[in-house]
KOLGUDREN-405196 format. One line per field, with one value per residue (C-alpha): residue number from 1; residue in three letters; x, y, z. Coordinates in steps of 0.5 Angstrom, whole numbers, plus 500, padded with zeros to 3 digits. Last residue first. Layout:
% residues N
pos = [NUM;...]
code = [ALA;...]
px = [X;...]
py = [Y;...]
pz = [Z;...]
% end
This chain:
% residues 424
pos = [424;423;422;421;420;419;418;417;416;415;414;413;412;411;410;409;408;407;406;405;404;403;402;401;400;399;398;397;396;395;394;393;392;391;390;389;388;387;386;385;384;383;382;381;380;379;378;377;376;375;374;373;372;371;370;369;368;367;366;365;364;363;362;361;360;359;358;357;356;355;354;353;352;351;350;349;348;347;346;345;344;343;342;341;340;339;338;337;336;335;334;333;332;331;330;329;328;327;326;325;324;323;322;321;320;319;318;317;316;315;314;313;312;311;310;309;308;307;306;305;304;303;302;301;300;299;298;297;296;295;294;293;292;291;290;289;288;287;286;285;284;283;282;281;280;279;278;277;276;275;274;273;272;271;270;269;268;267;266;265;264;263;262;261;260;259;258;257;256;255;254;253;252;251;250;249;248;247;246;245;244;243;242;241;240;239;238;237;236;235;234;233;232;231;230;229;228;227;226;225;224;223;222;221;220;219;218;217;216;215;214;213;212;211;210;209;208;207;206;205;204;203;202;201;200;199;198;197;196;195;194;193;192;191;190;189;188;187;186;185;184;183;182;181;180;179;178;177;176;175;174;173;172;171;170;169;168;167;166;165;164;163;162;161;160;159;158;157;156;155;154;153;152;151;150;149;148;147;146;145;144;143;142;141;140;139;138;137;136;135;134;133;132;131;130;129;128;127;126;125;124;123;122;121;120;119;118;117;116;115;114;113;112;111;110;109;108;107;106;105;104;103;102;101;100;99;98;97;96;95;94;93;92;91;90;89;88;87;86;85;84;83;82;81;80;79;78;77;76;75;74;73;72;71;70;69;68;67;66;65;64;63;62;61;60;59;58;57;56;55;54;53;52;51;50;49;48;47;46;45;44;43;42;41;40;39;38;37;36;35;34;33;32;31;30;29;28;27;26;25;24;23;22;21;20;19;18;17;16;15;14;13;12;11;10;9;8;7;6;5;4;3;2;1]
code = [UNK;UNK;UNK;UNK;UNK;UNK;UNK;UNK;UNK;UNK;UNK;UNK;UNK;UNK;UNK;UNK;UNK;UNK;UNK;UNK;UNK;UNK;UNK;UNK;UNK;UNK;UNK;UNK;UNK;UNK;UNK;UNK;UNK;UNK;UNK;UNK;UNK;UNK;UNK;UNK;UNK;UNK;UNK;UNK;UNK;UNK;UNK;UNK;UNK;UNK;UNK;UNK;UNK;UNK;UNK;UNK;UNK;UNK;UNK;UNK;UNK;UNK;UNK;UNK;UNK;UNK;UNK;UNK;UNK;UNK;UNK;UNK;UNK;UNK;UNK;UNK;UNK;UNK;UNK;UNK;UNK;UNK;UNK;UNK;UNK;UNK;UNK;UNK;UNK;UNK;UNK;UNK;UNK;UNK;UNK;UNK;UNK;UNK;UNK;UNK;UNK;UNK;UNK;UNK;UNK;UNK;UNK;UNK;UNK;UNK;UNK;UNK;UNK;UNK;UNK;UNK;UNK;UNK;UNK;UNK;UNK;UNK;UNK;UNK;UNK;UNK;UNK;UNK;UNK;UNK;UNK;UNK;UNK;UNK;UNK;UNK;UNK;UNK;UNK;UNK;UNK;UNK;UNK;UNK;UNK;UNK;UNK;UNK;UNK;UNK;UNK;UNK;UNK;UNK;UNK;UNK;UNK;UNK;UNK;UNK;UNK;UNK;UNK;UNK;UNK;UNK;UNK;UNK;UNK;UNK;UNK;UNK;UNK;UNK;UNK;UNK;UNK;UNK;UNK;UNK;UNK;UNK;UNK;UNK;UNK;UNK;UNK;UNK;UNK;UNK;UNK;UNK;UNK;UNK;UNK;UNK;UNK;UNK;UNK;UNK;UNK;UNK;UNK;UNK;UNK;UNK;UNK;UNK;UNK;UNK;UNK;UNK;UNK;UNK;UNK;UNK;UNK;UNK;UNK;UNK;UNK;UNK;UNK;UNK;UNK;UNK;UNK;UNK;UNK;UNK;UNK;UNK;UNK;UNK;UNK;UNK;UNK;UNK;UNK;UNK;UNK;UNK;UNK;UNK;UNK;UNK;UNK;UNK;UNK;UNK;UNK;UNK;UNK;UNK;UNK;UNK;UNK;UNK;UNK;UNK;UNK;UNK;UNK;UNK;UNK;UNK;UNK;UNK;UNK;UNK;UNK;UNK;UNK;UNK;UNK;UNK;UNK;UNK;UNK;UNK;UNK;UNK;UNK;UNK;UNK;UNK;UNK;UNK;UNK;UNK;UNK;UNK;UNK;UNK;UNK;UNK;UNK;UNK;UNK;UNK;UNK;UNK;UNK;UNK;UNK;UNK;UNK;UNK;UNK;UNK;UNK;UNK;UNK;UNK;UNK;UNK;UNK;UNK;UNK;UNK;UNK;UNK;UNK;UNK;UNK;UNK;UNK;UNK;UNK;UNK;UNK;UNK;UNK;UNK;UNK;UNK;UNK;UNK;UNK;UNK;UNK;UNK;UNK;UNK;UNK;UNK;UNK;UNK;UNK;UNK;UNK;UNK;UNK;UNK;UNK;UNK;UNK;UNK;UNK;UNK;UNK;UNK;UNK;UNK;UNK;UNK;UNK;UNK;UNK;UNK;UNK;UNK;UNK;UNK;UNK;UNK;UNK;UNK;UNK;UNK;UNK;UNK;UNK;UNK;UNK;UNK;UNK;UNK;UNK;UNK;UNK;UNK;UNK;UNK;UNK;UNK;UNK;UNK;UNK;UNK;UNK;UNK;UNK;UNK;UNK;UNK;UNK;UNK;UNK;UNK;UNK;UNK;UNK;UNK;UNK;UNK;UNK;UNK;UNK;UNK;UNK;UNK;UNK;UNK]
px = [246;243;247;246;238;236;233;239;243;241;245;241;243;249;252;254;258;265;268;276;279;282;282;289;286;289;284;285;280;275;269;271;268;273;279;275;272;267;260;255;249;247;247;243;243;240;244;240;242;235;237;234;227;224;230;234;241;248;249;248;256;260;266;266;258;258;263;258;252;254;259;260;252;251;255;251;245;247;248;255;257;264;266;259;260;267;264;259;264;268;262;260;267;269;266;270;276;282;289;295;302;307;311;319;319;314;318;315;308;304;306;306;298;296;294;287;288;281;282;275;273;271;268;268;274;273;266;266;266;270;276;275;276;282;285;284;288;293;294;294;300;300;298;302;300;299;299;303;298;297;305;304;311;311;305;304;297;302;302;295;288;281;280;286;283;276;281;280;277;278;275;278;276;280;275;280;276;276;284;284;281;285;291;289;287;294;297;293;296;293;289;287;286;286;281;282;278;283;283;290;293;289;290;297;298;293;298;304;301;299;306;309;304;304;312;311;308;315;315;320;325;323;328;322;324;325;318;314;317;316;316;310;312;315;319;323;323;317;322;324;317;313;306;299;295;292;285;285;278;276;273;275;280;282;284;289;292;292;296;301;302;304;309;312;312;317;316;310;308;306;301;295;297;290;285;277;271;274;269;272;270;274;280;280;279;285;290;296;301;308;313;310;312;305;305;303;301;294;292;285;280;276;268;266;258;257;255;253;258;258;258;265;268;265;268;275;275;273;279;284;282;282;290;293;290;297;298;298;293;295;289;286;279;272;266;259;254;258;253;259;257;256;263;266;262;266;272;272;269;274;280;284;292;294;289;295;295;288;285;287;280;283;278;278;273;267;260;255;248;243;240;235;236;234;229;223;226;221;223;217;218;213;210;204;204;197;198;205;206;206;212;218;216;218;226;229;231;224;220;222;218;221;217;219;221;224;231;230;233;234;241;242;237;236;230;228;225;218;217;222;217;220;218;221]
py = [385;383;383;382;384;384;390;391;391;392;393;392;394;398;401;408;410;406;404;403;396;396;403;403;398;392;386;384;378;383;381;385;382;378;383;388;394;395;397;403;404;411;412;406;404;402;402;402;399;399;402;408;408;413;417;413;416;414;410;412;412;418;416;423;424;417;420;426;422;417;418;425;426;422;427;432;429;428;435;438;440;439;434;430;430;427;422;420;419;415;411;410;408;403;397;399;401;396;400;401;401;394;394;396;403;400;394;388;385;389;384;378;380;380;387;389;396;400;407;408;414;421;426;433;437;444;443;448;442;437;443;444;437;437;443;440;434;438;443;436;434;428;421;418;418;412;409;406;407;400;399;402;405;407;412;413;416;423;423;425;421;423;426;422;415;417;418;424;426;431;434;438;441;448;454;458;458;450;451;456;451;445;449;451;444;441;446;443;436;429;429;422;422;428;427;430;432;435;442;441;447;447;440;441;446;442;436;440;444;438;435;440;440;433;433;439;436;433;425;423;418;415;416;416;423;426;422;425;432;433;430;425;418;412;416;411;416;422;428;424;421;428;426;427;421;421;419;421;422;421;426;422;428;430;423;423;430;428;422;426;431;426;423;429;430;424;423;419;417;411;410;408;410;412;412;412;408;402;397;393;399;403;399;399;407;407;403;404;410;408;411;411;404;403;396;400;407;410;403;402;404;398;399;394;394;390;383;380;374;373;380;381;375;378;385;382;378;384;388;383;382;389;390;395;392;390;383;383;389;396;398;402;399;403;401;401;398;400;399;397;389;389;392;387;381;384;384;377;375;378;375;378;378;371;373;378;376;378;380;384;388;395;400;407;411;408;409;408;405;410;412;409;412;407;409;405;401;395;391;388;382;380;387;388;394;395;402;405;405;413;416;414;409;403;404;398;391;388;392;396;401;406;409;416;420;426;428;428;433;429;428;428;422;421;417;416;409;407;402;399;395;390;386;381]
pz = [898;891;885;877;877;870;867;862;868;875;881;888;895;894;900;903;909;910;916;915;916;909;906;903;898;896;896;889;887;887;891;897;904;906;905;909;908;914;913;915;911;910;903;902;895;888;882;875;868;865;858;856;853;858;861;866;866;866;859;852;851;849;854;856;856;860;865;867;867;872;877;878;877;883;887;884;886;893;894;896;903;901;906;905;897;898;903;898;892;897;899;891;888;894;890;884;888;888;889;885;885;885;891;890;893;899;900;897;901;895;889;893;895;888;885;883;880;880;878;881;877;879;874;871;874;873;875;882;887;883;882;890;891;887;890;897;895;892;898;903;899;894;893;887;880;880;887;893;899;899;900;907;908;915;914;907;909;910;902;902;902;901;894;891;893;889;883;879;872;867;860;855;848;849;850;853;859;859;858;864;869;867;868;875;876;874;879;885;883;882;876;874;867;863;857;850;844;839;835;833;836;842;843;842;847;852;852;853;859;862;861;865;870;872;873;876;882;883;883;889;891;897;903;908;911;904;901;907;906;899;892;892;892;887;883;878;872;874;872;865;863;864;867;864;864;857;854;847;844;837;832;826;824;831;833;827;829;836;834;830;835;840;835;834;842;842;850;849;857;860;865;860;853;851;846;846;845;843;840;834;829;834;833;826;825;831;827;832;832;832;837;844;846;848;845;838;840;842;845;845;851;852;854;858;860;866;869;863;863;856;854;858;854;847;849;851;844;840;843;842;835;833;835;840;846;849;850;856;858;858;854;860;861;861;865;865;870;877;883;887;888;880;879;884;880;874;877;879;872;868;872;878;879;877;871;868;861;858;862;868;869;870;871;869;867;871;870;876;874;874;881;886;893;899;904;901;895;895;889;885;880;875;874;870;866;862;861;863;870;873;876;871;865;861;863;858;859;856;861;867;871;876;882;884;890;888;885;877;873;867;867;874;875;883;884;892;892;894;888;883;879;874;868;865]
% end
């Protein structure tokens, strides 16, 4: 299949392209940029006039709910949501049921995703068996099965000796450890940011120190063991400061922030809106501003959707009992564009936060459109308005604090391996 994408504005941050350029695709690869290869005859032409042509988006955290939680979402429904959101590559945390701590489970997930052919799925293996924080998994075997890194998802390792051994194991083989920094005891049973709003609503708070204390410990061990670590979903100003200092010291550390935390604060809990029950919790305006500034100056490397589909029943419970999480794959683009507009940052830099930067963190060859690269492409209209409604979302999870709001930025086409997987 040969496809000619014409009249579009190509933004490819990794290759420093930000100009009106045609893209030529053959055999699932980018065959040419600007000028057609010799003898190229297209089977299909996509007129991208007025649209942005970019590498397919790369998401660092998307829960697909398979295996084990198909009543919340299915692999098919969530990968369809990924295609609708322009996401062509995504990493999924290991907190499935059963946990991704055995090679067979990883291979099964990869096989199912490949059959659907809607997005590349890159599993993160469990760092410890059953995510219990006691016994290390066989990281080598999990890597051979297809894992691109290792994570504890939303659980903490309270035994620092186990954490130290895990870092040493990972450093020996050059693996990346993905951790959401949170002190288990300070965060225990907490559901909201420890501040004025939580106090007024009578909700148990999680102090910002729960994150900064855990980050300090993780960074110290990473420094001592020379391990590559990625901090998932930062939420506090103190966390951003610690990350900035660590990078200046040469520690091998990267970080991301969820798209929701770039725009919302604990005030958005309102009158116990369970859609605003997230992990980590929505923080103060000071924290949100620090996260946005950290993204802008490069301290924070990437934006992720933190896609967590939850069934309606689990969100209809009282706030403190409701399951945490928000659907996000289809909102990653508009929320990233809004962050860029708010921070007066270029469209190219915004695209980099959801393409080449996360691809580099995962160590995959996605996130760019150089010649001979996989033709994984998102074509979108950055000015198109659309209203977030449950009926419009492809994801089986309709849980998002942005329901009913108008977004700016809509994906029009998504291509995977040079095949159109979504068209609006």
